[in-house]
C-alpha positions in Angstrom: 42.0 8.1 -64.5 38.3 7.6 -63.7 38.7 3.9 -63.5 41.6 4.5 -61.0 39.4 6.7 -58.8 36.6 4.2 -58.8 39.1 1.6 -57.8 40.2 3.7 -54.9 36.5 4.3 -53.9 35.6 0.6 -54.1 38.8 -0.2 -52.1 37.8 2.4 -49.5 34.2 1.0 -49.4 35.6 -2.5 -48.8 37.7 -1.1 -45.9 34.7 0.7 -44.4 32.6 -2.4 -44.7 35.3 -4.5 -43.0 35.6 -2.0 -40.2 31.7 -1.8 -39.9 31.6 -5.6 -39.5 34.3 -5.4 -36.9 32.3 -2.7 -35.0 29.1 -4.9 -35.1 31.1 -7.8 -33.7 32.3 -5.6 -30.8 28.7 -4.4 -30.3 27.5 -8.0 -30.1 30.2 -8.7 -27.5 28.8 -5.7 -25.4 32.1 -3.8 -26.0 30.2 -0.6 -26.7 33.1 1.8 -26.2 35.4 0.0 -28.6 32.5 -0.3 -31.1 31.9 3.5 -30.8 35.5 4.3 -31.5 35.5 2.2 -34.8 32.1 3.6 -35.9 33.3 7.2 -35.3 36.4 6.6 -37.4 34.6 5.1 -40.4 31.6 7.5 -40.4 33.3 10.4 -42.3 34.6 8.0 -44.9 31.1 6.4 -45.5 29.4 7.4 -48.7 26.5 4.8 -48.8 23.4 6.4 -47.3 22.0 3.2 -45.9 25.3 2.4 -44.2 25.5 5.9 -42.9 22.1 5.5 -41.4 23.0 2.2 -39.8 26.2 3.7 -38.3 24.2 6.6 -36.8 21.8 4.1 -35.3 24.6 2.0 -33.7 26.4 5.1 -32.4 23.2 6.3 -30.7 22.5 2.8 -29.3 26.1 2.5 -28.0 25.7 5.9 -26.3 22.5 4.7 -24.6 24.1 1.4 -23.5 27.0 3.5 -22.1 24.6 5.9 -20.4 26.4 8.7 -22.2 25.1 12.3 -21.6 22.6 13.3 -24.4 22.4 9.6 -25.5 18.6 10.0 -25.9 19.1 13.1 -28.0 21.3 11.2 -30.4 18.6 8.5 -30.8 15.9 11.1 -31.2 17.9 12.8 -33.9 18.3 9.4 -35.7 14.6 8.9 -35.7 13.9 12.4 -37.0 16.4 12.0 -39.8 15.4 8.5 -40.8 11.6 8.1 -40.2 11.3 5.2 -42.7 14.3 3.2 -41.5 13.6 -0.4 -40.4 15.7 0.4 -37.4 13.3 3.1 -36.2 11.1 0.6 -34.3 14.3 -0.8 -32.7 15.3 2.7 -31.7 11.9 3.3 -29.9 12.6 0.2 -27.9 16.2 1.1 -27.1 15.4 4.6 -26.0 12.4 3.3 -24.0 14.5 0.7 -22.2 17.2 3.3 -21.6 14.8 5.6 -19.8 13.4 2.6 -18.0 16.9 1.9 -16.6 17.1 5.6 -15.6 13.7 5.2 -13.8 12.3 8.1 -15.9 8.9 6.5 -16.3 7.1 9.3 -18.1 9.7 9.3 -20.9 9.8 5.4 -20.9 6.1 5.5 -21.5 6.4 8.0 -24.3 8.9 5.8 -26.2 7.6 2.3 -25.5 4.1 3.4 -26.6 5.5 3.9 -30.1 6.9 0.3 -30.4 5.3 -2.1 -32.9 5.7 -5.4 -31.2 5.3 -7.5 -34.4 8.9 -7.1 -35.4 10.5 -7.8 -32.0 12.3 -11.0 -31.2 10.9 -13.3 -28.4 13.4 -11.9 -25.8 12.9 -8.3 -26.9 9.1 -8.8 -26.6 9.3 -10.2 -23.0 11.6 -7.3 -21.9 9.3 -4.8 -23.6 6.2 -6.4 -21.9 7.7 -6.3 -18.5 9.3 -2.9 -18.7 6.2 -1.3 -20.3 4.0 -3.1 -17.7 6.1 -1.8 -14.8 6.0 1.7 -16.4 2.2 1.6 -16.4 2.2 0.2 -12.9 4.3 3.1 -11.6 2.1 5.6 -13.3 -1.0 3.8 -11.7 -2.4 2.7 -15.1 -3.2 -0.6 -13.5 -5.5 -2.1 -16.2 -2.8 -1.7 -18.9 -0.1 -2.8 -16.5 -2.0 -6.0 -15.7 -2.5 -6.9 -19.4 1.2 -6.6 -20.0 2.3 -8.5 -16.9 -0.2 -11.3 -17.7 1.9 -11.9 -20.9 5.1 -12.7 -18.8 3.6 -14.2 -15.6 5.0 -17.6 -16.6 8.3 -16.4 -18.1 11.4 -17.7 -16.4 13.1 -14.3 -16.1 10.2 -12.0 -15.4 7.4 -14.3 -14.1 7.9 -14.1 -10.4 8.2 -10.3 -10.4 5.1 -10.0 -12.7 3.1 -12.1 -10.3 4.2 -9.8 -7.4 2.9 -6.7 -9.3 -0.3 -8.4 -10.5 -0.8 -9.3 -6.8 -0.2 -5.8 -5.7 -2.8 -4.5 -8.2 -5.3 -7.0 -6.8 -4.3 -5.8 -3.3 -4.9 -2.2 -4.3 -8.3 -3.2 -5.7 -9.2 -5.0 -2.4 -9.2 -8.4 -4.1 -7.3 -9.9 -1.1 -7.8 -13.6 -1.8 -6.2 -13.5 -5.2 -3.5 -11.1 -4.1 -2.6 -13.4 -1.3 -2.2 -16.3 -3.6 -0.1 -14.3 -6.1 2.2 -13.1 -3.3 2.6 -16.7 -2.1 3.6 -17.7 -5.6 6.0 -14.8 -6.0 7.6 -15.6 -2.7 8.0 -19.2 -3.4 9.7 -18.3 -6.7 12.3 -16.1 -4.9 10.9 -12.6 -4.9 12.3 -11.0 -1.8 11.8 -7.7 0.0 9.2 -5.6 -1.7 7.3 -5.6 1.5 5.5 -8.8 0.6 5.1 -9.8 4.3 3.6 -6.3 5.0 1.0 -6.6 2.3 0.3 -10.2 3.2 -0.1 -9.4 6.9 -2.5 -6.6 6.1 -4.5 -8.8 3.7 -4.8 -11.7 6.1 -6.0 -9.2 8.8 -8.6 -7.9 6.4 -9.6 -11.5 5.5 -9.9 -12.3 9.2 -6.9 -14.7 9.3 -5.6 -13.1 12.4 -3.0 -15.8 13.4 -1.4 -15.6 9.9 -1.6 -11.8 10.0 0.4 -11.8 13.3 3.0 -14.3 12.0 3.7 -12.3 8.8 3.6 -9.0 10.6 6.2 -10.1 13.2 8.4 -11.4 10.3 8.3 -8.0 8.6 8.5 -5.8 11.7 12.4 -5.8 12.1 12.8 -4.9 8.4 10.1 -2.2 8.2 10.6 1.5 7.9 9.0 3.8 10.5 5.7 4.3 8.7 5.3 0.5 8.0 6.4 -0.3 11.6 3.6 1.8 12.9 1.0 0.2 10.6 2.3 -3.3 11.4 2.0 -2.7 15.1 -1.6 -1.7 14.5 -2.3 -4.8 12.4 -0.6 -7.2 14.9 -2.2 -5.4 17.9 -5.7 -5.4 16.4 -5.3 -9.1 15.4 -4.4 -10.0 19.0 -7.4 -7.8 20.1 -9.7 -9.8 17.8 -8.3 -13.0 19.2 -9.1 -11.6 22.8 -5.4 -11.8 23.7 -5.6 -8.4 25.3 -2.2 -8.2 27.1 -0.4 -8.9 23.8 -2.8 -6.5 22.0 -1.7 -3.7 24.4 2.0 -4.4 23.6 1.6 -3.6 19.9 -1.4 -1.2 19.9 0.7 1.2 22.1 3.3 1.4 19.4 0.9 2.6 16.7 1.6 6.2 15.6 -1.8 6.9 14.2 -3.0 7.9 10.7 -0.8 10.9 9.7 0.2 11.1 13.4 -3.3 11.1 14.7 -5.3 8.5 16.6 -9.1 8.2 16.0 -11.8 7.2 18.5 -11.5 3.5 17.5 -7.8 3.5 18.2 -8.4 4.9 21.7 -11.3 2.5 22.3 -9.4 -0.6 21.4 -6.4 0.2 23.6 -8.8 1.3 26.4 -10.8 -1.9 26.2 -7.7 -4.0 26.2 -6.6 -2.3 29.4 -10.1 -2.7 30.9 -10.1 -6.4 30.1 -6.7 -6.9 31.8 -7.8 -5.1 34.9 -5.7 -2.0 34.4 -8.6 0.4 35.0 -6.5 3.6 35.4 -5.0 3.1 31.9 -8.4 2.2 30.5 -9.8 5.5 31.9 -6.9 7.5 30.4 -7.6 6.0 26.9 -11.5 6.1 27.1 -11.3 9.7 28.2 -9.6 10.6 24.9 -12.8 9.7 23.0 -14.4 13.0 22.4 -17.0 14.5 20.1 -17.9 11.0 18.9 -21.5 10.3 17.7 -21.3 6.6 16.8 -21.3 3.1 18.1 -17.6 3.3 19.2 -18.2 6.4 21.3 -21.2 5.0 23.0 -19.2 1.8 23.8 -16.2 3.9 25.0 -18.3 5.9 27.4 -20.0 2.8 28.7 -16.7 1.1 29.5 -15.3 4.4 30.9 -18.3 4.4 33.3 -17.6 0.8 34.3 -13.9 1.6 34.9 -14.9 4.5 37.1 -17.1 2.2 39.1 -14.3 -0.3 39.5 -12.1 2.5 40.9 -15.0 3.8 43.1 -15.4 7.1 41.3 -19.2 7.2 41.3 -19.8 10.8 40.3 -17.6 10.4 37.2 -19.3 7.0 36.5 -22.8 8.7 36.7 -21.7 11.4 34.2 -20.3 8.8 31.8 -23.5 6.6 32.0 -25.5 9.7 31.3 -23.5 10.2 28.0 -24.3 6.6 27.0 -28.1 7.1 27.6 -28.0 10.0 25.2 -27.0 7.8 22.2 -29.1 5.3 20.3 -26.5 3.2 18.5 -26.7 0.2 20.8 -30.1 -0.1 22.4 -29.1 -2.8 24.9 -26.1 -0.8 26.0 -28.3 2.3 26.4 -30.8 0.4 28.6 -28.1 -1.1 30.8 -26.4 2.4 31.1 -29.8 3.9 32.0 -30.3 1.3 34.8 -26.8 2.1 36.2 -27.5 5.8 35.9 -30.8 5.4 37.8 -29.2 3.2 40.6 -26.3 5.6 41.0 -28.6 8.6 41.1 -30.4 7.0 44.0 -27.2 6.1 45.7 -25.2 9.4 45.4 -27.8 11.9 44.3 -28.1 13.6 40.9 -27.0 17.2 40.2 -29.0 17.4 36.9 -32.4 16.0 37.7 -34.2 15.0 40.9 -33.7 11.3 41.9 -37.4 10.4 41.7 -37.6 11.9 38.3 -34.7 9.8 37.0 -36.2 6.6 38.5 -39.7 7.4 37.1 -38.2 8.2 33.7 -36.5 4.7 33.6 -39.8 3.0 34.5 -41.6 4.9 31.8 -38.9 4.3 29.2 -38.4 0.6 29.9 -41.7 -0.8 31.3 -40.7 -4.3 30.3 -37.4 -4.3 32.1 -36.5 -7.1 34.5 -35.2 -4.4 36.9 -38.6 -2.6 37.0 -39.6 -3.9 40.4 -36.2 -3.0 41.9 -36.4 0.6 40.5 -40.0 0.9 41.8 -38.7 0.0 45.3 -36.0 2.6 45.0 -38.6 5.2 43.8 -40.9 4.6 46.8 -37.9 4.8 49.1 -36.8 8.1 47.5 -40.3 9.5 48.0 -40.2 8.5 51.6 -36.7 10.0 52.1 -37.9 13.3 50.6 -41.1 13.0 52.7 -43.2 13.2 49.5 
């Protein structure tokens, strides 16, 4: 009788093994649902512990491939129950890649960090390096990400994308030259979208390649979201500004929405100066007048051109006040001297509500004894003494 039972058992084992091989064949054909059905049927009949462990592994893996709910839990359970299984390393990889496909990067990181790469096939290794690299990239661990991407930068499947991300890391670290080259390579190898034109436009602007910055910016503008569109308008406008094409600069600078919705003094100055250079003095005055509370080179320059724009529109009292502001700043000595000269001449011409005219003129002579305009101001000073019968 015992022989008969063993016979039955061995026959059952043969059946189970046959079905197990059939399930693996389905698994290799990516027919995960069909493989799952076969594995579930043979699992209760399996008495061999090693085979049982393998079936549990493939059931968990199929669940992951099918994105079944609790798939990760099934795999975690397999790892807890079989810590010494040779398939445990494979399981780390499968769960890590599953979470990667779900864009859950903190869990991807946790699982892929456990993988021992020595036992991976060449294809598995490349996928691991790219996925783990991207995971580190997303969590801003750029050093680790770059190391991993460098391993696949010449790979046929992942190379172009890897170059894009290595380029982005260089961009973030202000290494614009190398970032620009990497983006060019990624582009030529077919990487689309990903705002490459935006980054390249920004980098070329920062490198002083203004024509290229404009060309790339204009290419990206129609595809950009609202925030990028605002930044691109700034990059294109400022590039035109630096090329002294002020009418074009105005067109784009006007569309800038500011940093977090706010303009700073430099933004107002650039648009104001562009208006000033194109002869639109009213618009220039409007922009320069928005420069307030500034204590820097930009503010001094802004007040100076505001004064000049007031002169162009024959508003001498406002010009006098603006020139006075320039004379109270020391950032640009030449500008200060020129503003002082204008302030002195205007004081003589229209009077000065702050200080007596002779005092203003005398003060200029004392401050700038070497000035080419000294003789002219001395004449005005004598004249003002005569006028006031002094």
